[in-house]
C-alpha positions as CSV (number, residue, x, y, z in Angstrom):
1,M,26.4,78.9,21.6
2,V,25.9,78.3,25.3
3,K,23.8,75.6,26.8
4,V,22.1,75.7,30.2
5,C,21.4,72.2,31.4
6,G,19.0,71.2,34.1
7,N,19.4,67.5,35.3
8,Y,17.2,65.7,37.8
9,R,18.8,62.7,39.6
10,W,16.6,60.1,41.1
11,K,16.5,59.4,44.8
12,D,14.6,56.7,46.6
13,G,11.1,57.7,47.3
14,A,11.2,60.6,44.9
15,R,8.3,61.8,42.8
16,F,8.6,63.0,39.2
17,D,5.7,63.8,36.9
18,Q,7.1,63.5,33.4
19,V,3.9,64.6,31.6
20,Y,3.8,67.9,33.6
21,Y,7.5,68.4,33.1
22,R,7.5,68.0,29.3
23,T,4.3,70.0,28.8
24,E,3.5,72.6,31.4
25,H,7.0,73.2,32.8
26,M,8.5,73.4,29.3
27,R,5.7,75.8,28.3
28,I,6.5,78.1,31.2
29,T,10.2,77.8,30.4
30,R,9.7,78.8,26.8
31,E,7.4,81.8,27.8
32,L,10.0,83.1,30.3
33,L,13.2,82.5,28.3
34,L,12.1,83.3,24.7
35,P,12.1,87.1,25.3
36,L,15.5,86.7,27.0
37,G,17.3,85.2,24.0
38,L,16.4,81.5,24.1
39,Q,17.4,79.9,20.8
40,R,16.4,76.3,21.4
41,L,14.9,74.2,24.2
42,E,15.1,70.5,24.7
43,S,13.4,68.2,27.2
44,D,14.7,64.7,27.7
45,E,13.2,61.7,29.5
46,T,15.5,58.8,30.4
47,Q,14.4,55.5,28.9
48,S,15.3,52.4,30.9
49,A,13.9,49.1,31.9
50,G,12.7,49.0,35.5
51,E,12.9,51.6,38.3
52,P,15.6,54.2,38.2
53,K,18.6,53.7,40.5
54,P,19.5,56.4,43.0
55,G,21.7,59.0,41.3
56,A,20.5,58.1,37.8
57,I,19.3,61.1,35.7
58,V,15.6,60.7,35.0
59,A,15.0,63.9,33.1
60,S,17.0,66.8,31.8
61,S,16.5,70.0,29.8
62,N,18.8,72.1,27.7
63,A,18.2,75.7,26.9
64,Y,20.5,77.3,24.3
65,F,21.6,80.9,24.1
66,L,23.9,82.8,21.8
67,S,26.3,83.9,24.5
68,L,27.3,83.3,28.1
69,A,26.1,86.8,28.9
70,A,22.6,86.0,27.5
71,A,22.5,82.7,29.4
72,Q,23.5,84.4,32.7
73,A,21.0,87.2,32.2
74,A,18.2,84.7,31.5
75,L,19.1,82.7,34.7
76,T,19.2,85.9,36.7
77,L,15.9,87.2,35.4
78,A,13.9,84.0,35.1
79,G,15.6,81.4,37.3
80,A,13.6,82.0,40.4
81,K,10.3,81.9,38.6
82,L,11.3,78.6,37.0
83,L,12.3,77.1,40.4
84,V,8.9,78.1,41.9
85,D,7.3,75.6,39.4
86,V,9.6,72.6,40.3
87,P,7.5,71.4,43.2
88,N,4.5,71.0,40.8
89,F,6.3,68.0,39.2
90,T,9.0,66.8,41.5
91,D,10.6,66.8,44.9
92,I,14.1,66.4,43.3
93,N,16.3,69.5,43.3
94,P,17.6,70.2,39.8
95,E,21.3,70.4,39.1
96,I,22.0,73.4,36.9
97,H,25.2,73.8,34.9
98,V,26.3,76.0,32.0
99,C,28.6,74.9,29.2
100,A,29.8,76.1,25.9
101,V,28.8,74.2,22.8
102,T,32.2,74.0,21.1
103,R,31.2,71.8,18.1
104,Q,28.1,70.2,16.7
105,Y,28.5,67.0,14.8
106,H,26.0,66.0,12.2
107,V,25.6,62.7,10.4
108,G,27.7,62.7,7.2
109,E,30.4,65.0,8.4
């Protein structure tokens, strides 16, 4: 299993619309990536007291694929379309990285 992570780090004066991100952007993401092998999609919103500090991750998403080849193909085919939507919810540039899921731990193991 391979995970494509998109992280958004806060910067002073930034704008981030969490509602749009977790609803509309995730809908677009599902529509684009599902035909390309998407297995699971997560959207996370950081929970903290007060305003975020510069550099703190305020939101992230994880898209899971069965293989590195599938993840790379999905990024190649859909990445530009996903990036076009980013200005609709933020002026923060996403940090994208790809990693292998080497083990999943479940309660009780």
